[in-house]
N, CA, C and O of each residue as an XYZ file, in Angstrom:
456
protein
N     359.583    238.465    108.383
C     358.368    238.077    107.163
C     358.847    236.946    106.362
O     358.326    236.710    105.272
N     359.687    236.319    106.770
C     360.196    235.473    106.165
C     359.310    234.087    106.374
O     359.413    233.110    105.632
N     358.398    234.176    107.547
C     357.497    232.744    107.747
C     356.682    233.046    107.328
O     355.788    232.248    107.613
N     356.143    234.254    106.386
C     354.573    234.499    105.375
C     355.008    233.916    104.371
O     354.147    233.732    103.511
N     356.252    233.459    104.079
C     356.213    233.055    102.228
C     355.711    231.900    102.455
O     356.038    231.244    103.444
N     354.674    231.409    101.398
C     353.940    230.456    100.811
C     355.088    229.530    100.502
O     356.186    229.749     99.991
N     354.596    228.578    100.896
C     355.369    227.261    100.380
C     354.751    226.692     98.981
O     353.578    226.796     98.621
N     355.622    226.183     98.410
C     354.606    225.225     96.830
C     353.644    223.968     97.302
O     352.690    223.424     96.746
N     354.445    223.691     98.839
C     353.400    222.375     99.094
C     353.109    222.521    100.239
O     353.913    222.713    101.152
N     351.532    222.423    100.364
C     350.646    222.607    101.374
C     350.550    221.290    102.370
O     350.879    220.166    101.988
N     350.149    221.523    103.447
C     349.984    220.062    104.711
C     348.423    220.376    104.766
O     348.007    220.179    105.907
N     347.258    220.876    103.735
C     345.917    221.155    103.731
C     345.711    219.764    102.816
O     346.626    219.260    102.164
N     344.252    219.198    102.888
C     343.811    218.279    102.585
C     342.383    218.953    101.394
O     341.180    218.693    101.384
N     343.051    219.683    100.697
C     341.408    220.056    100.301
C     341.876    221.259     99.553
O     342.838    221.934     99.922
N     341.044    221.545     98.315
C     340.485    222.497     97.554
C     341.411    223.715     97.382
O     341.099    224.806     97.860
N     341.810    223.648     97.143
C     343.010    225.058     96.930
C     343.176    226.368     96.288
O     343.876    226.233     95.285
N     342.781    227.671     96.486
C     343.062    228.820     95.836
C     343.615    230.026     96.722
O     343.993    229.931     97.890
N     343.589    231.202     95.920
C     344.691    231.827     96.525
C     343.820    231.836     98.107
O     344.346    231.176     99.004
N     342.414    232.633     98.445
C     341.817    232.739    100.015
C     342.498    231.532    100.232
O     343.567    231.778    100.791
N     342.310    230.110     99.993
C     342.190    229.262    101.071
C     344.052    229.235    101.607
O     344.284    228.830    102.746
N     345.051    229.610    100.852
C     346.452    229.421    101.144
C     346.612    230.703    102.158
O     347.193    230.601    103.238
N     346.196    231.565    101.819
C     346.369    232.825    102.308
C     345.518    232.481    103.916
O     346.054    232.861    104.957
N     344.662    232.009    103.934
C     343.882    231.701    105.044
C     344.627    230.449    106.165
O     344.608    230.492    107.395
N     345.210    229.452    105.350
C     346.179    228.655    106.001
C     347.563    228.645    106.296
O     348.268    227.764    106.789
N     347.989    230.538    105.642
C     349.546    231.211    106.179
C     348.816    231.908    107.732
O     349.358    231.755    108.827
N     347.584    232.629    107.540
C     347.493    232.920    108.824
C     347.606    232.309    109.497
O     348.602    232.384    110.215
N     346.461    231.129    109.716
C     346.369    230.178    110.965
C     347.948    229.814    111.609
O     348.215    230.037    112.790
N     348.852    229.273    110.720
C     350.075    229.323    110.582
C     350.753    230.023    111.908
O     351.045    229.541    113.003
N     350.872    231.187    111.441
C     351.204    232.446    111.841
C     350.629    232.934    113.117
O     351.276    233.561    113.956
N     348.841    232.478    113.262
C     349.044    232.974    114.524
C     348.849    231.749    115.390
O     348.552    232.003    116.558
N     348.920    230.877    115.165
C     349.545    229.213    115.980
C     351.038    229.778    116.700
O     351.286    229.820    117.905
N     351.609    230.042    115.972
C     353.306    230.357    116.180
C     353.068    231.098    117.021
O     352.980    230.587    118.137
N     352.803    232.960    116.901
C     352.393    233.868    117.387
C     351.485    233.658    118.947
O     351.495    234.508    119.836
N     350.987    232.789    118.996
C     350.000    233.026    120.250
C     350.814    233.175    121.447
O     350.552    234.107    122.208
N     352.052    232.137    121.790
C     352.406    232.330    123.602
C     353.239    233.563    123.466
O     353.563    234.091    124.530
N     353.654    234.130    122.338
C     354.373    235.459    123.028
C     353.101    236.485    122.676
O     353.484    237.560    123.138
N     351.609    236.719    122.015
C     351.015    237.101    122.545
C     350.014    236.985    123.856
O     349.329    237.912    124.289
N     350.055    236.139    124.196
C     349.302    235.987    125.680
C     350.527    236.249    127.008
O     350.429    236.514    128.206
N     351.780    235.992    125.981
C     352.592    236.446    127.610
C     352.532    238.415    127.381
O     352.892    239.065    128.363
N     352.189    239.013    126.411
C     352.358    240.187    126.300
C     350.621    240.625    126.700
O     350.517    241.696    127.297
N     349.771    240.139    126.512
C     348.655    240.844    127.397
C     348.583    240.258    128.851
O     347.627    240.646    129.523
N     349.381    239.457    129.377
C     349.603    239.294    130.524
C     349.969    240.549    131.047
O     349.325    241.206    131.864
N     351.210    240.884    130.445
C     351.866    241.962    130.798
C     351.394    243.055    131.117
O     351.739    243.688    132.115
N     350.127    243.570    129.896
C     349.787    244.489    129.692
C     348.604    244.565    130.823
O     348.199    245.663    131.205
N     348.123    243.457    131.288
C     346.718    243.737    132.291
C     347.290    243.356    134.017
O     346.736    243.071    135.078
N     348.590    243.536    133.579
C     349.220    243.273    135.448
C     348.950    244.530    135.452
O     349.115    245.201    134.433
N     348.395    245.166    136.834
C     348.652    246.179    137.583
C     349.576    246.570    138.706
O     349.754    247.611    139.340
N     350.165    245.218    138.728
C     351.494    245.369    139.720
C     352.638    246.002    139.209
O     353.274    246.830    139.861
N     352.985    245.580    137.851
C     354.176    246.051    137.290
C     354.007    247.469    136.894
O     352.969    248.131    136.880
N     355.318    247.845    136.547
C     355.629    249.717    136.229
C     354.429    249.954    134.886
O     353.896    249.171    134.099
N     354.348    251.353    135.090
C     353.619    251.435    134.176
C     354.264    251.406    132.777
O     353.605    251.327    131.740
N     355.919    251.494    132.848
C     356.739    251.949    131.689
C     356.542    250.687    130.774
O     356.281    250.734    129.572
N     356.746    249.269    131.717
C     357.151    248.127    131.236
C     356.039    247.674    130.899
O     356.100    246.685    130.168
N     354.174    248.352    131.396
C     353.493    247.808    130.618
C     353.272    248.502    128.890
O     352.938    247.995    127.819
N     353.669    249.931    129.339
C     353.489    250.479    128.015
C     354.177    250.293    126.707
O     353.900    250.653    125.563
N     355.470    249.407    127.395
C     356.569    248.520    126.184
C     356.225    247.650    125.831
O     356.646    247.229    124.754
N     355.037    246.763    126.765
C     354.556    245.664    126.153
C     353.194    246.275    125.228
O     352.724    245.485    124.409
N     352.832    247.055    125.291
C     351.313    247.314    124.509
C     352.217    247.588    123.503
O     352.206    246.552    122.837
N     353.180    248.539    122.865
C     354.310    248.997    121.852
C     354.205    247.738    120.794
O     353.924    247.700    119.596
N     354.669    246.383    122.080
C     354.996    245.736    121.301
C     354.392    244.593    120.424
O     354.725    243.995    119.400
N     353.039    244.561    121.563
C     351.908    243.926    121.030
C     351.163    244.976    119.687
O     350.434    244.553    118.790
N     351.384    245.693    119.790
C     350.389    246.555    118.586
C     351.228    246.334    117.131
O     350.723    246.301    116.009
N     352.982    246.161    117.562
C     353.775    246.637    116.497
C     353.995    244.901    115.627
O     354.700    244.720    114.634
N     353.414    244.139    116.141
C     353.325    242.810    115.791
C     352.531    242.468    114.821
O     351.392    242.928    114.902
N     352.805    241.707    113.795
C     352.558    241.123    111.970
C     350.476    241.210    112.014
O     349.829    240.467    112.753
N     350.028    241.921    111.373
C     348.707    241.864    111.379
C     348.250    240.317    111.203
O     347.116    240.053    111.604
N     349.007    239.295    110.655
C     348.337    237.914    110.631
C     348.510    237.053    112.038
O     348.128    235.912    112.297
N     349.068    237.803    112.671
C     349.401    236.909    114.307
C     348.123    237.049    114.904
O     347.691    236.346    115.817
N     347.391    238.219    114.212
C     345.887    238.433    115.189
C     344.815    237.370    115.095
O     344.372    236.978    114.015
N     344.344    236.838    116.491
C     343.615    235.971    115.837
C     342.080    236.030    115.377
O     341.317    235.082    115.190
N     341.873    237.199    115.265
C     340.483    238.168    114.302
C     340.807    237.740    113.410
O     340.010    236.868    113.066
N     341.917    237.890    112.485
C     341.709    237.688    110.868
C     341.354    236.091    110.680
O     341.073    235.859    109.505
N     341.315    235.357    111.217
C     341.017    234.336    110.601
C     339.735    233.844    110.789
O     339.217    233.862    111.906
N     339.041    233.308    109.584
C     338.083    233.456    109.231
C     337.719    231.522    108.585
O     338.312    230.776    107.805
N     336.314    231.374    109.534
C     335.934    230.002    108.802
C     335.613    229.453    107.438
O     334.650    229.805    106.757
N     336.719    228.355    107.034
C     336.186    228.517    105.296
C     336.181    226.578    105.321
O     336.780    225.738    105.993
N     335.248    226.528    104.294
C     334.961    224.968    103.894
C     336.462    224.493    104.015
O     337.451    225.226    104.042
N     336.429    223.202    104.080
C     337.432    222.391    103.981
C     337.210    221.712    102.560
O     338.229    221.574    101.883
N     336.358    221.401    102.180
C     336.221    221.178    100.402
C     335.931    222.001     99.349
O     336.157    221.742     98.167
N     335.423    223.005     99.790
C     335.299    224.250     98.623
C     336.230    225.556     98.792
O     336.683    226.128     97.801
N     336.553    226.107    100.448
C     337.497    227.107    100.457
C     336.158    228.051    100.538
O     336.539    229.095    100.008
N     335.182    228.180    100.814
C     334.114    229.209    100.666
C     334.289    229.721    102.127
O     335.046    229.195    102.943
N     333.439    230.898    102.385
C     333.940    231.423    103.386
C     332.709    231.778    104.059
O     332.697    231.970    105.275
N     331.457    231.898    103.193
C     330.519    232.011    104.249
C     329.032    230.986    103.862
O     328.638    230.837    102.705
N     328.346    230.350    105.085
C     327.514    229.381    105.414
C     328.324    228.486    105.528
O     328.309    227.500    104.792
N     329.240    228.679    106.538
C     330.280    227.286    106.653
C     329.444    226.729    108.561
O     329.079    227.409    109.520
N     329.463    225.466    108.342
C     328.707    224.696    109.368
C     330.292    224.252    110.284
O     331.197    223.503    109.916
N     330.175    224.915    111.351
C     331.523    224.725    112.352
C     331.929    223.132    113.050
O     333.042    222.614    113.139
N     330.188    222.444    113.624
C     330.810    221.072    113.355
C     331.329    220.517    112.279
O     332.261    219.788    112.617
N     331.120    220.523    110.879
C     331.393    219.596    110.209
C     332.505    220.419    109.014
O     332.921    219.895    107.981
N     332.830    221.864    109.516
C     333.911    222.369    108.415
C     333.248    222.560    106.908
O     333.934    222.367    105.905
N     332.146    222.872    106.848
C     331.865    222.683    105.417
C     330.547    223.807    104.977
O     329.591    223.945    105.740
N     330.618    224.370    104.003
C     330.015    224.914    103.414
C     328.476    224.221    103.678
O     328.549    223.134    104.250
N     327.192    224.648    103.373
C     326.081    224.103    103.112
C     325.650    223.797    102.423
O     324.615    223.133    102.495
N     326.435    224.246    101.027
C     325.877    223.436    100.219
C     326.683    222.321     99.921
O     326.381    221.373     99.196
N     327.911    222.539    100.642
C     329.241    220.778    100.396
C     328.561    220.017    101.453
O     328.524    218.827    101.138
N     327.983    220.267    102.642
C     327.162    219.505    103.839
C     325.958    218.872    103.096
O     325.826    217.665    103.295
N     325.151    219.402    102.362
C     324.416    218.947    101.954
C     324.294    217.927    100.693
O     323.470    217.016    100.620
N     325.348    218.279     99.639
C     325.759    217.255     98.837
C     326.359    215.803     99.356
O     326.135    214.688     98.886
N     327.188    216.174    100.469
C     327.990    214.827    100.902
C     327.232    214.544    102.204
O     327.950    214.017    103.054
N     325.448    214.846    102.730
C     324.814    213.960    103.635
C     323.781    213.550    103.045
O     322.903    212.923    103.637
N     323.722    213.925    101.456
C     322.694    212.683    100.642
C     323.714    212.418     99.969
O     323.137    212.691     98.916
N     324.622    212.158     99.664
C     325.516    210.772     99.424
C     325.949    210.110    100.217
O     326.627    209.114     99.965
N     325.649    210.519    101.388
C     326.024    209.667    102.540
C     327.123    209.702    102.593
O     327.845    208.814    102.140
N     327.293    210.137    102.830
C     329.193    210.530    103.274
C     329.309    210.707    104.288
O     330.086    209.899    104.796
N     328.884    211.464    105.005
C     328.331    211.887    106.494
C     327.987    210.674    107.533
O     327.093    209.839    107.395
N     328.878    210.778    108.559
C     328.278    209.370    109.234
C     327.099    209.472    110.529
O     327.492    208.954    111.574
N     326.554    209.711    110.546
C     325.232    210.194    111.462
C     324.255    211.208    110.907
O     323.266    211.511    111.573
N     324.451    211.674    109.881
C     323.689    212.596    108.991
C     322.747    211.789    108.105
O     323.263    210.868    107.471
N     321.202    212.042    107.947
C     320.496    211.505    107.066
C     319.498    212.418    107.084
O     319.070    213.001    108.080
N     318.954    212.589    105.403
C     317.786    213.548    104.840
C     316.326    212.914    106.884
O     316.172    211.820    107.428
N     315.745    214.250    107.190
C     314.918    214.371    107.609
C     313.326    214.053    107.074
O     312.831    214.839    106.266
N     312.927    213.453    107.318
C     311.360    212.968    107.211
C     310.070    212.852    108.019
O     309.811    211.706    108.387
N     309.683    213.283    108.176
C     308.478    213.242    108.765
C     307.126    213.457    108.270
O     306.166    213.358    109.033
């Protein structure tokens, strides 16, 4: 549980609120536990192994901390921390994207006119 303690200094360069901190913590936990999760999933799916070994691996996988599940990660805006209406290509919420695009801060993006 010690790896889930939040540090005072975050290595992210965006607006910080409690949800952003929690999301950052989850992302770090998922990245650290991913090799172990992949190994356990491989053991579970390998039908040539004994059933007992596969059952033990399945039990270990279910007992891992919930923060290590990749489905718990949600896309968040890197500017404002908003979780809804986030454009994947730019990692920004639709509102922040519009503000930065109109200001000319995003290269290659301009307002459409026809």
